[in-house]
MDTraj code that builds the backbone (N, CA, C; nanometers):
import mdtraj as md
import numpy as np

residues = "VAL LEU VAL PRO ASN GLY VAL ASP TRP ASN GLN PHE ASN TYR GLN SER ARG THR LYS GLN SER VAL PRO THR ILE GLY MET LEU TYR GLY ILE VAL GLU TRP LYS GLY ALA GLU THR ALA PHE GLU ALA LEU ARG LEU VAL GLN LYS ARG LEU PRO ASN LEU ARG VAL VAL CYS PHE GLY SER HIS PRO ILE SER PRO ASP HIS ARG PRO PRO ALA ASN PHE ASP TYR HIS TYR ARG PRO SER GLN LYS GLN ILE PRO GLU LEU TYR ARG GLN THR ASP CYS TRP LEU MET PRO SER THR SER GLU GLY PHE GLY MET PRO GLY LEU GLU ALA ALA ALA CYS GLY CYS PRO VAL VAL SER THR ARG CYS GLY GLY PRO GLU ASP TYR VAL LYS ASP GLY TYR ASN GLY TYR LEU VAL ASP VAL GLY ASP ALA GLU GLY MET ALA GLU ARG LEU ILE GLN LEU LEU SER PHE ASP ASP ALA ARG TRP ALA GLU ILE SER ALA ALA SER SER GLN TYR VAL GLN ARG PHE ASP TRP ASP VAL SER ALA ALA ILE LEU GLU GLN ALA PHE TYR TYR SER ILE SER GLU MET SER HIS GLN SER".split()
xyz = np.array([
    [4.4835, 20.3942, 19.4542],
    [4.6134, 20.3306, 19.4336],
    [4.7050, 20.3675, 19.5490],
    [4.7642, 20.2674, 19.6090],
    [4.8591, 20.2913, 19.7185],
    [4.9994, 20.3076, 19.6606],
    [5.0586, 20.4252, 19.6821],
    [5.1969, 20.4508, 19.6398],
    [5.2813, 20.4581, 19.7667],
    [5.3598, 20.3555, 19.7939],
    [5.4334, 20.3524, 19.9211],
    [5.5502, 20.4501, 19.9233],
    [5.5925, 20.4859, 20.0443],
    [5.7168, 20.5607, 20.0593],
    [5.8324, 20.4761, 20.0075],
    [5.9428, 20.5421, 19.9785],
    [6.0571, 20.4698, 19.9257],
    [6.1869, 20.5086, 19.9945],
    [6.2890, 20.4355, 19.9608],
    [6.4247, 20.4592, 20.0119],
    [6.5146, 20.4934, 19.8941],
    [6.6034, 20.5879, 19.9139],
    [6.7088, 20.6129, 19.8158],
    [6.8186, 20.5102, 19.8422],
    [6.8177, 20.4040, 19.7628],
    [6.9087, 20.2925, 19.7897],
    [7.0544, 20.3236, 19.7588],
    [7.0797, 20.4359, 19.6911],
    [7.2177, 20.4799, 19.6720],
    [7.2736, 20.5402, 19.8007],
    [7.1834, 20.5952, 19.8822],
    [7.2256, 20.6590, 20.0069],
    [7.2138, 20.5650, 20.1262],
    [7.1006, 20.4955, 20.1351],
    [7.0752, 20.4066, 20.2482],
    [7.0817, 20.2632, 20.1973],
    [7.1938, 20.1988, 20.2199],
    [7.2107, 20.0648, 20.1638],
    [7.2803, 19.9732, 20.2634],
    [7.2499, 19.8468, 20.2472],
    [7.3037, 19.7437, 20.3358],
    [7.4514, 19.7192, 20.3080],
    [7.5297, 19.7188, 20.4133],
    [7.6714, 19.6822, 20.4054],
    [7.6965, 19.5781, 20.5146],
    [7.7368, 19.4596, 20.4729],
    [7.7577, 19.3515, 20.5688],
    [7.8574, 19.3936, 20.6764],
    [7.8199, 19.3718, 20.8011],
    [7.9062, 19.4127, 20.9125],
    [7.8751, 19.3267, 21.0343],
    [7.9566, 19.3403, 21.1366],
    [7.9325, 19.2706, 21.2625],
    [7.8773, 19.3699, 21.3641],
    [7.8414, 19.3188, 21.4800],
    [7.7965, 19.4067, 21.5875],
    [7.9084, 19.5034, 21.6265],
    [7.8695, 19.6146, 21.6871],
    [7.9670, 19.7123, 21.7352],
    [8.0472, 19.6531, 21.8514],
    [8.1696, 19.6994, 21.8672],
    [8.2517, 19.6500, 21.9789],
    [8.1924, 19.6930, 22.1131],
    [8.1262, 19.8079, 22.1141],
    [8.0492, 19.8535, 22.2305],
    [7.9022, 19.8496, 22.1897],
    [7.8145, 19.7811, 22.2645],
    [7.6738, 19.7732, 22.2238],
    [7.6151, 19.9126, 22.2044],
    [7.5469, 19.9309, 22.0902],
    [7.5015, 20.0649, 22.0515],
    [7.3585, 20.0606, 21.9985],
    [7.2754, 20.1479, 22.0527],
    [7.1368, 20.1635, 22.0081],
    [7.1204, 20.3037, 21.9505],
    [7.0449, 20.3138, 21.8420],
    [7.0191, 20.4430, 21.7805],
    [6.8731, 20.4806, 21.7881],
    [6.8462, 20.6116, 21.7810],
    [6.7081, 20.6595, 21.7773],
    [6.7042, 20.8026, 21.7254],
    [6.5876, 20.8414, 21.6756],
    [6.5618, 20.9804, 21.6391],
    [6.5012, 21.0486, 21.7608],
    [6.5483, 21.1687, 21.7907],
    [6.4927, 21.2444, 21.9025],
    [6.3949, 21.3492, 21.8502],
    [6.2785, 21.3571, 21.9137],
    [6.1813, 21.4622, 21.8844],
    [6.1283, 21.5185, 22.0144],
    [6.1008, 21.6493, 22.0157],
    [6.0564, 21.7126, 22.1402],
    [5.9067, 21.6941, 22.1645],
    [5.8306, 21.6633, 22.0573],
    [5.6861, 21.6474, 22.0758],
    [5.6582, 21.5150, 22.1468],
    [5.5536, 21.5147, 22.2264],
    [5.5258, 21.4004, 22.3141],
    [5.5065, 21.2701, 22.2363],
    [5.4419, 21.2781, 22.1166],
    [5.4101, 21.1547, 22.0438],
    [5.5322, 21.0853, 21.9854],
    [5.6480, 21.1530, 21.9874],
    [5.7713, 21.0873, 21.9418],
    [5.8255, 20.9886, 22.0453],
    [5.7767, 20.9976, 22.1687],
    [5.8067, 20.8954, 22.2688],
    [5.9449, 20.9006, 22.3302],
    [6.0098, 21.0183, 22.3288],
    [6.1475, 21.0270, 22.3811],
    [6.1550, 20.9872, 22.5276],
    [6.0577, 21.0295, 22.6055],
    [6.0609, 20.9996, 22.7488],
    [6.0577, 20.8486, 22.7745],
    [5.9702, 20.7786, 22.7022],
    [5.9627, 20.6326, 22.7161],
    [6.0922, 20.5673, 22.6694],
    [6.1463, 20.6171, 22.5579],
    [6.2713, 20.5612, 22.5043],
    [6.3852, 20.5778, 22.6044],
    [6.3974, 20.6970, 22.6613],
    [6.5059, 20.7216, 22.7567],
    [6.4914, 20.6318, 22.8797],
    [6.3670, 20.6105, 22.9243],
    [6.3435, 20.5194, 23.0367],
    [6.3867, 20.3774, 23.0007],
    [6.3508, 20.3332, 22.8795],
    [6.3892, 20.1988, 22.8344],
    [6.5406, 20.1848, 22.8260],
    [6.6062, 20.2870, 22.7745],
    [6.7521, 20.2815, 22.7587],
    [6.8226, 20.2793, 22.8941],
    [6.7694, 20.3503, 22.9914],
    [6.8271, 20.3433, 23.1262],
    [6.8102, 20.2033, 23.1853],
    [6.6976, 20.1374, 23.1546],
    [6.6778, 19.9996, 23.1997],
    [6.7800, 19.9065, 23.1350],
    [6.8058, 19.9266, 23.0061],
    [6.9069, 19.8442, 22.9374],
    [7.0440, 19.8660, 22.9997],
    [7.0751, 19.9911, 23.0351],
    [7.2074, 20.0211, 23.0916],
    [7.2280, 19.9611, 23.2305],
    [7.1195, 19.9242, 23.2976],
    [7.1355, 19.8523, 23.4243],
    [7.1949, 19.7145, 23.4010],
    [7.1642, 19.6562, 23.2845],
    [7.2185, 19.5256, 23.2469],
    [7.3478, 19.5391, 23.1682],
    [7.3539, 19.6442, 23.0855],
    [7.4712, 19.6668, 23.0000],
    [7.5217, 19.8087, 23.0244],
    [7.6004, 19.8288, 23.1307],
    [7.6392, 19.9647, 23.1714],
    [7.7167, 20.0426, 23.0647],
    [7.7836, 19.9703, 22.9734],
    [7.8624, 20.0402, 22.8720],
    [7.7816, 20.0735, 22.7466],
    [7.6515, 20.0482, 22.7487],
    [7.5678, 20.0764, 22.6326],
    [7.5856, 20.2203, 22.5853],
    [7.6046, 20.2353, 22.4547],
    [7.6157, 20.3672, 22.3923],
    [7.4867, 20.3958, 22.3168],
    [7.4415, 20.5209, 22.3208],
    [7.3219, 20.5620, 22.2483],
    [7.3614, 20.6675, 22.1451],
    [7.3327, 20.6397, 22.0188],
    [7.3564, 20.7342, 21.9092],
    [7.2212, 20.7909, 21.8688],
    [7.2121, 20.9213, 21.8691],
    [7.0824, 20.9850, 21.8476],
    [7.1004, 21.1090, 21.7603],
    [7.0012, 21.1371, 21.6773],
    [7.0041, 21.2650, 21.6056],
    [6.8648, 21.3255, 21.6045],
    [6.8582, 21.4547, 21.5763],
    [6.7304, 21.5236, 21.5742],
    [6.7464, 21.6661, 21.5268],
    [6.6343, 21.7320, 21.5107],
    [6.6352, 21.8696, 21.4583],
    [6.6085, 21.9741, 21.5666],
    [6.6046, 21.9309, 21.6932],
    [6.5850, 22.0234, 21.8050],
    [6.6870, 21.9937, 21.9148],
    [6.7296, 22.0951, 21.9891],
    [6.8116, 22.0687, 22.1084],
    [6.7326, 21.9826, 22.2073],
    [6.8039, 21.9102, 22.2906],
    [6.7372, 21.8256, 22.3901],
    [6.6604, 21.9140, 22.4888],
    [6.5336, 21.8820, 22.5083],
    [6.4499, 21.9596, 22.5990],
    [6.4975, 21.9414, 22.7431],
    [6.4950, 22.0494, 22.8239],
    [6.5313, 22.0350, 22.9661],
    [6.4353, 21.9434, 23.0414],
    [6.3178, 21.9168, 22.9830],
    [6.2216, 21.8257, 23.0461],
    [6.2604, 21.6790, 23.0269],
    [6.3546, 21.6530, 22.9365],
    [6.3949, 21.5158, 22.9078],
    [6.5316, 21.4866, 22.9689],
    [6.5442, 21.3684, 23.0251],
    [6.6707, 21.3281, 23.0880],
    [6.7307, 21.2120, 23.0082],
    [6.8248, 21.2423, 22.9176],
    [6.8834, 21.1353, 22.8362],
    [6.9603, 21.0347, 22.9229],
    [6.9784, 20.9135, 22.8696],
    [7.0577, 20.8136, 22.9425],
    [7.2063, 20.8489, 22.9373],
    [7.2864, 20.7706, 23.0068],
    [7.4320, 20.7894, 23.0027],
    [7.4848, 20.7502, 22.8640],
    [7.6097, 20.7884, 22.8376],
    [7.6769, 20.7525, 22.7112],
    [7.5928, 20.7930, 22.5900],
    [7.5390, 20.9148, 22.5966],
    [7.4419, 20.9642, 22.4982],
    [7.5148, 21.0547, 22.3985],
    [7.5202, 21.0098, 22.2740],
    [7.5929, 21.0809, 22.1677],
    [7.4904, 21.1463, 22.0750],
    [7.4657, 21.2770, 22.0954],
    [7.3588, 21.3448, 22.0216],
    [7.4150, 21.4270, 21.9053],
    [7.3561, 21.4063, 21.7876],
    [7.3950, 21.4795, 21.6669],
    [7.2798, 21.5719, 21.6273],
    [7.3053, 21.7003, 21.6424],
    [7.2028, 21.8006, 21.6143],
    [7.2062, 21.8384, 21.4665],
    [7.0967, 21.8126, 21.3981],
    [7.0822, 21.8429, 21.2556],
    [7.2010, 21.7920, 21.1711],
    [7.2253, 21.6621, 21.1717],
    [7.3359, 21.6088, 21.0907],
    [7.3066, 21.6250, 20.9418],
    [7.4100, 21.6231, 20.8609],
    [7.3917, 21.6318, 20.7166],
    [7.3315, 21.5025, 20.6634],
    [7.2709, 21.5100, 20.5442],
    [7.2146, 21.3901, 20.4819],
    [7.3227, 21.2847, 20.4573],
    [7.4435, 21.3301, 20.4318],
    [7.5547, 21.2368, 20.4099],
    [7.5907, 21.1630, 20.5398],
    [7.5766, 21.2312, 20.6513],
    [7.6157, 21.1734, 20.7804],
    [7.5136, 21.0727, 20.8332],
    [7.3865, 21.0918, 20.7992],
    [7.2807, 21.0096, 20.8595],
    [7.2982, 20.8597, 20.8341],
    [7.3273, 20.8143, 20.7098],
    [7.3478, 20.6693, 20.6918],
    [7.4627, 20.6146, 20.7766],
    [7.5661, 20.6965, 20.7965],
    [7.6788, 20.6512, 20.8783],
    [7.6370, 20.6373, 21.0242],
    [7.5456, 20.7220, 21.0702],
    [7.4951, 20.7078, 21.2072],
    [7.4160, 20.5786, 21.2217],
    [7.3323, 20.5469, 21.1214],
    [7.2593, 20.4194, 21.1255],
    [7.3569, 20.3023, 21.1350],
    [7.4638, 20.3084, 21.0583],
    [7.5581, 20.1957, 21.0526],
    [7.6456, 20.1843, 21.1773],
    [7.6377, 20.2825, 21.2660],
    [7.7111, 20.2743, 21.3929],
    [7.6305, 20.2015, 21.5006],
    [7.5082, 20.1612, 21.4659],
    [7.4209, 20.1044, 21.5691],
    [7.3954, 19.9555, 21.5475],
    [7.3646, 19.8878, 21.6571],
    [7.3277, 19.7461, 21.6525],
    [7.1778, 19.7278, 21.6341],
    [7.1007, 19.8286, 21.6680],
    [6.9574, 19.8281, 21.6421],
    [6.9048, 19.9706, 21.6522],
    [6.7868, 19.9912, 21.5944],
    [6.7255, 20.1238, 21.5911],
    [6.5944, 20.1188, 21.6678],
    [6.5731, 20.2211, 21.7514],
    [6.4552, 20.2254, 21.8371],
    [6.3557, 20.3284, 21.7852],
    [6.2303, 20.2841, 21.7678],
    [6.1202, 20.3720, 21.7256],
    [6.0156, 20.3721, 21.8384],
    [6.0176, 20.4720, 21.9275],
    [5.9332, 20.4675, 22.0470],
    [5.8023, 20.5468, 22.0365],
    [5.7636, 20.5898, 21.9173],
    [5.6513, 20.6825, 21.9003],
    [5.5190, 20.6247, 21.9516],
    [5.4283, 20.7149, 21.9863],
    [5.2928, 20.6734, 22.0223],
    [5.2056, 20.6636, 21.8972],
    [5.2459, 20.7342, 21.7901],
    [5.1729, 20.7297, 21.6632],
    [5.2677, 20.7724, 21.5519],
    [5.2630, 20.7023, 21.4386],
    [5.3459, 20.7370, 21.3235],
    [5.2680, 20.7117, 21.1953],
    [5.2617, 20.8120, 21.1085],
    [5.2046, 20.7889, 20.9764],
    [5.2899, 20.6918, 20.8974],
    [5.4216, 20.7015, 20.9145],
    [5.5119, 20.6052, 20.8511],
    [5.6379, 20.5845, 20.9348],
    [5.7180, 20.6876, 20.9525],
    [5.8404, 20.6716, 21.0316],
    [5.9608, 20.6419, 20.9447],
    [6.0021, 20.7404, 20.8634],
    [6.1122, 20.7190, 20.7689],
    [6.2445, 20.6783, 20.8334],
    [6.2849, 20.7359, 20.9483],
    [6.4141, 20.6942, 21.0046],
    [6.4232, 20.5443, 21.0307],
    [6.3143, 20.4834, 21.0766],
    [6.3164, 20.3388, 21.0988],
    [6.3363, 20.2624, 20.9703],
    [6.2690, 20.3072, 20.8633],
    [6.2843, 20.2423, 20.7328],
    [6.4264, 20.2590, 20.6801],
    [6.4812, 20.3793, 20.6915],
    [6.6176, 20.4046, 20.6444],
    [6.7180, 20.3217, 20.7235],
    [6.6976, 20.3129, 20.8550],
    [6.7870, 20.2323, 20.9379],
    [6.7810, 20.0857, 20.8968],
    [6.6582, 20.0359, 20.8725],
    [6.6430, 19.8966, 20.8288],
    [6.7137, 19.8737, 20.6960],
    [6.7023, 19.9692, 20.6041],
    [6.7707, 19.9576, 20.4746],
    [6.9214, 19.9463, 20.4926],
    [6.9728, 20.0117, 20.5972],
    [7.1169, 20.0063, 20.6270],
    [7.1551, 19.8825, 20.7093],
    [7.0597, 19.7938, 20.7311],
    [7.0899, 19.6695, 20.8010],
    [7.0741, 19.6750, 20.9512],
    [6.9949, 19.7703, 21.0011],
    [6.9704, 19.7773, 21.1449],
    [6.8417, 19.7041, 21.1800],
    [6.8461, 19.6060, 21.2661],
    [6.7207, 19.5548, 21.3216],
    [6.6480, 19.6695, 21.3923],
    [6.5162, 19.6681, 21.3913],
    [6.4381, 19.7782, 21.4486],
    [6.3482, 19.7261, 21.5604],
    [6.3502, 19.7964, 21.6730],
    [6.2531, 19.7736, 21.7793],
    [6.1589, 19.8932, 21.7770],
    [6.0316, 19.8677, 21.7508],
    [5.9342, 19.9753, 21.7367],
    [5.8082, 19.9457, 21.8179],
    [5.7430, 20.0531, 21.8575],
    [5.6102, 20.0391, 21.9129],
    [5.5121, 20.0055, 21.8005],
    [5.3999, 19.9495, 21.8391],
    [5.2908, 19.9259, 21.7434],
    [5.2143, 20.0569, 21.7274],
    [5.2720, 20.1457, 21.6505],
    [5.2220, 20.2837, 21.6445],
    [5.1726, 20.3222, 21.5054],
    [5.1594, 20.2236, 21.4161],
    [5.1117, 20.2551, 21.2819],
    [5.2150, 20.2232, 21.1759],
    [5.2771, 20.3275, 21.1207],
    [5.3672, 20.3140, 21.0064],
    [5.4746, 20.2072, 21.0150],
    [5.5525, 20.2017, 21.1237],
    [5.6604, 20.1030, 21.1295],
    [5.6139, 19.9576, 21.1171],
    [5.4869, 19.9321, 21.1441],
    [5.4361, 19.7955, 21.1307],
    [5.4354, 19.7500, 20.9840],
    [5.4523, 19.8451, 20.8919],
    [5.4643, 19.8103, 20.7502],
    [5.6018, 19.7526, 20.7165],
    [5.7030, 19.7852, 20.7967],
    [5.8385, 19.7404, 20.7616],
    [5.9119, 19.6674, 20.8733],
    [5.8466, 19.6468, 20.9853],
    [5.9045, 19.5633, 21.0920],
    [5.8166, 19.4401, 21.1086],
    [5.8736, 19.3247, 21.0778],
    [5.8039, 19.1975, 21.0973],
    [5.8545, 19.1375, 21.2280],
    [5.7647, 19.1308, 21.3250],
    [5.8030, 19.0912, 21.4602],
    [5.8739, 18.9563, 21.4613],
    [5.9971, 18.9567, 21.5153],
    [6.0747, 18.8343, 21.5265],
    [6.1566, 18.8004, 21.4035],
    [6.1380, 18.8756, 21.2956],
    [6.2115, 18.8475, 21.1711],
    [6.3224, 18.9501, 21.1460],
    [6.2847, 19.0770, 21.1409],
    [6.3878, 19.1799, 21.1218],
    [6.3867, 19.2815, 21.2359],
    [6.3218, 19.2448, 21.3442],
    [6.3130, 19.3316, 21.4603],
    [6.1983, 19.2872, 21.5488],
    [6.1526, 19.3790, 21.6327],
    [6.0452, 19.3452, 21.7258],
    [5.9477, 19.4611, 21.7402],
    [5.8221, 19.4271, 21.7672],
    [5.7175, 19.5248, 21.7944],
    [5.6745, 19.5125, 21.9397],
    [5.6586, 19.6269, 22.0055],
    [5.6147, 19.6292, 22.1453],
    [5.4992, 19.7273, 22.1575],
    [5.4281, 19.7197, 22.2680],
    [5.3150, 19.8091, 22.2891],
    [5.3606, 19.9525, 22.3123],
    [5.2791, 20.0469, 22.2699],
    [5.3075, 20.1889, 22.2925],
    [5.3228, 20.2155, 22.4424],
    [5.4294, 20.2882, 22.4772],
    [5.4517, 20.3262, 22.6164],
    [5.5135, 20.2199, 22.7039],
    [5.5460, 20.1043, 22.6474],
    [5.5978, 19.9916, 22.7259],
    [5.7505, 19.9962, 22.7329],
    [5.8029, 20.0750, 22.8261],
    [5.9483, 20.0903, 22.8391],
    [6.0152, 19.9578, 22.8754],
    [5.9525, 19.8800, 22.9618],
    [6.0109, 19.7519, 23.0022],
    [6.0145, 19.6548, 22.8843],
    [5.9073, 19.6526, 22.8040],
    [5.9055, 19.5670, 22.6850],
    [6.0120, 19.6074, 22.5847],
    [6.0286, 19.7385, 22.5655],
    [6.1352, 19.7880, 22.4766],
    [6.2705, 19.7395, 22.5264],
    [6.2943, 19.7593, 22.6557],
    [6.4242, 19.7217, 22.7136],
    [6.4513, 19.5732, 22.6945],
    [6.3510, 19.4895, 22.7162],
    [6.3685, 19.3444, 22.7004],
    [6.4078, 19.3082, 22.5575],
    [6.3383, 19.3686, 22.4603],
    [6.3679, 19.3377, 22.3205],
    [6.5037, 19.3940, 22.2776],
    [6.5390, 19.5105, 22.3277],
    [6.6702, 19.5678, 22.2957],
    [6.7817, 19.4795, 22.3507],
    [6.7655, 19.4346, 22.4744],
    [6.8656, 19.3465, 22.5354],
    [6.8749, 19.2158, 22.4571],
    [6.7607, 19.1641, 22.4129],
    [6.7602, 19.0403, 22.3349],
    [6.8428, 19.0567, 22.2073],
    [6.8211, 19.1672, 22.1352],
    [6.8967, 19.1909, 22.0123],
    [7.0455, 19.2080, 22.0395],
    [7.0759, 19.2827, 22.1448],
    [7.2166, 19.3075, 22.1773],
    [7.2868, 19.1817, 22.2280],
    [7.2092, 19.0841, 22.2735],
    [7.2669, 18.9602, 22.3281],
    [7.2915, 18.8540, 22.2208],
    [7.2412, 18.8769, 22.0995],
    [7.2661, 18.7798, 21.9924],
    [7.4153, 18.7652, 21.9661],
    [7.4573, 18.6431, 21.9321],
    [7.5968, 18.6280, 21.8885],
    [7.6107, 18.6902, 21.7495],
    [7.7349, 18.7022, 21.7027],
    [7.7597, 18.7720, 21.5759],
    [7.6839, 18.7093, 21.4592],
    [7.6783, 18.5765, 21.4558],
    [7.6131, 18.5089, 21.3434],
    [7.4629, 18.5380, 21.3418],
    [7.3975, 18.5300, 21.4583],
    [7.2529, 18.5561, 21.4638],
    [7.2241, 18.7022, 21.4360],
    [7.3101, 18.7910, 21.4890],
    [7.2878, 18.9334, 21.4635],
    [7.3052, 18.9646, 21.3144],
    [7.4069, 18.9074, 21.2503],
    [7.4286, 18.9308, 21.1071],
    [7.3091, 18.8815, 21.0255],
    [7.2488, 18.7731, 21.0700],
    [7.1321, 18.7178, 21.0017],
    [7.0134, 18.8139, 21.0075],
    [6.9855, 18.8682, 21.1258],
    [6.8715, 18.9590, 21.1399],
    [6.9020, 19.0952, 21.0763],
    [7.0289, 19.1330, 21.0724],
    [7.0691, 19.2564, 21.0043],
    [7.0417, 19.2462, 20.8545],
    [7.0826, 19.1347, 20.7948],
    [7.0573, 19.1135, 20.6512],
    [6.9080, 19.1051, 20.6233],
    [6.8337, 19.0381, 20.7126],
    [6.6887, 19.0256, 20.6953],
    [6.6211, 19.1617, 20.7006],
    [6.6746, 19.2505, 20.7836],
    [6.6156, 19.3826, 20.7979],
    [6.6200, 19.4585, 20.6663],
    [6.7353, 19.4563, 20.6014],
    [6.7485, 19.5240, 20.4721],
    [6.6668, 19.4543, 20.3640],
    [6.6698, 19.3219, 20.3638],
    [6.5980, 19.2451, 20.2616],
    [6.4476, 19.2700, 20.2701],
    [6.3946, 19.2777, 20.3911],
    [6.2503, 19.2898, 20.4099],
    [6.1952, 19.4226, 20.3577],
    [6.2810, 19.5252, 20.3520],
    [6.2329, 19.6577, 20.3092],
    [6.2695, 19.6908, 20.1652],
    [6.3166, 19.5907, 20.0899],
    [6.3558, 19.6158, 19.9509],
    [6.2407, 19.6699, 19.8667],
    [6.1186, 19.6366, 19.9024],
    [6.0043, 19.6803, 19.8210],
    [5.9786, 19.8308, 19.8331],
    [6.0377, 19.8952, 19.9310],
    [6.0224, 20.0401, 19.9464],
    [6.1310, 20.1103, 19.8647],
    [6.0981, 20.1412, 19.7409],
    [6.1960, 20.1938, 19.6461],
    [6.1311, 20.3089, 19.5700],
    [6.1987, 20.4247, 19.5663],
    [6.1389, 20.5418, 19.5013],
    [6.1117, 20.5174, 19.3533],
    [6.1969, 20.4430, 19.2851],
    [6.1738, 20.4146, 19.1430],
    [6.0470, 20.3313, 19.1237],
    [6.0282, 20.2331, 19.2108],
    [5.9069, 20.1508, 19.2047],
    [5.7844, 20.2365, 19.2346],
    [5.7946, 20.3226, 19.3359],
    [5.6824, 20.4093, 19.3720],
    [5.6477, 20.5042, 19.2572],
    [5.7505, 20.5591, 19.1927],
    [5.7269, 20.6494, 19.0792],
    [5.6564, 20.5768, 18.9653],
    [5.6960, 20.4513, 18.9409],
    [5.6338, 20.3726, 18.8337],
    [5.4867, 20.3441, 18.8657],
    [5.4570, 20.3142, 18.9929],
    [5.3178, 20.2907, 19.0337],
    [5.2346, 20.4172, 19.0127],
    [5.2895, 20.5317, 19.0521],
    [5.2179, 20.6584, 19.0358],
    [5.1957, 20.6903, 18.8884],
    [5.2992, 20.6671, 18.8080],
    [5.2878, 20.6935, 18.6645],
    [5.1776, 20.6073, 18.6014],
    [5.1740, 20.4798, 18.6383],
    [5.0715, 20.3911, 18.5847],
    [4.9314, 20.4339, 18.6292],
    [4.9203, 20.4841, 18.7510],
    [4.7911, 20.5320, 18.8005],
    [4.7439, 20.6521, 18.7186],
    [4.8372, 20.7412, 18.6850],
    [4.8025, 20.8564, 18.6016],
    [4.7567, 20.8108, 18.4627],
    [4.8329, 20.7195, 18.4024],
    [4.7966, 20.6697, 18.2689],
    [4.6582, 20.6047, 18.2705],
    [4.6318, 20.5281, 18.3755],
    [4.5028, 20.4606, 18.3856],
    [4.3890, 20.5632, 18.3966],
    [4.4104, 20.6653, 18.4804],
    [4.3081, 20.7687, 18.4977],
    [4.2832, 20.8448, 18.3678],
    [4.3890, 20.8774, 18.2969],
    [4.3757, 20.9492, 18.1697],
    [4.3000, 20.8634, 18.0687],
    [4.3326, 20.7343, 18.0677],
    [4.2674, 20.6419, 17.9749],
    [4.1180, 20.6319, 18.0062],
    [4.0848, 20.6237, 18.1361],
    [3.9457, 20.6159, 18.1764],
    [3.8686, 20.7418, 18.1381],
    [3.9321, 20.8561, 18.1564],
    [3.8679, 20.9841, 18.1217],
    [3.8435, 20.9960, 17.9729],
    [3.9409, 20.9490, 17.8929],
    [3.9253, 20.9600, 17.7466],
    [3.8148, 20.8680, 17.6967],
    [3.7946, 20.7539, 17.7636],
    [3.6882, 20.6610, 17.7243],
    [3.5503, 20.7157, 17.7588],
    [3.5466, 20.7987, 17.8634],
    [3.4186, 20.8539, 17.9062],
    [3.3760, 20.9763, 17.8255],
    [3.4725, 21.0393, 17.7565],
    [3.4410, 21.1621, 17.6829],
    [3.3952, 21.1310, 17.5417],
])
top = md.Topology()
chain = top.add_chain()
for i, resn in enumerate(residues, 1):
    res = top.add_residue(resn, chain, resSeq=i)
    for name in ("N", "CA", "C"):
        top.add_atom(name, md.element.get_by_symbol(name[0]), res)
traj = md.Trajectory(xyz[None], top)
């Protein structure tokens, strides 16, 4: 039985909004190589060549490694509170998932629940909640230029088109709900118990 991850919809929820007055991209920062920070930073610098005022909102559980060179206008939140995280998602026009591999990728799902279109690599987990061209875009792992192109495309949408893809992002992930997941797990337990009692 597949029991999917879920979202706490009381915490991470869609609120209708327009694009930011300053174009803003969000991402989770990780120091391990498979989180793809180096590729993401390269992509963001490419975007800033076209959009010099681009702001980057980022959070993570580690200080920025001296081996990594963040882009300009980089707003880093070190270990933000759970209350603060949804507000960080809502400050962005899209969320970037640059990993080389992900079992699931909860920040991307939470961002989508908050109405953020997601640009992700084809790295596993995010492909469950990003439908290419519908609520975001999928690019190849390590493709900084492809990331930059898709980010610029999202940031270039007019308000009406961006609002449409923002709403679609939240709508597409509605099936990821902890209550639904708990019910699936409970039914699996009942079924197993029933099968065992029939065999005894």
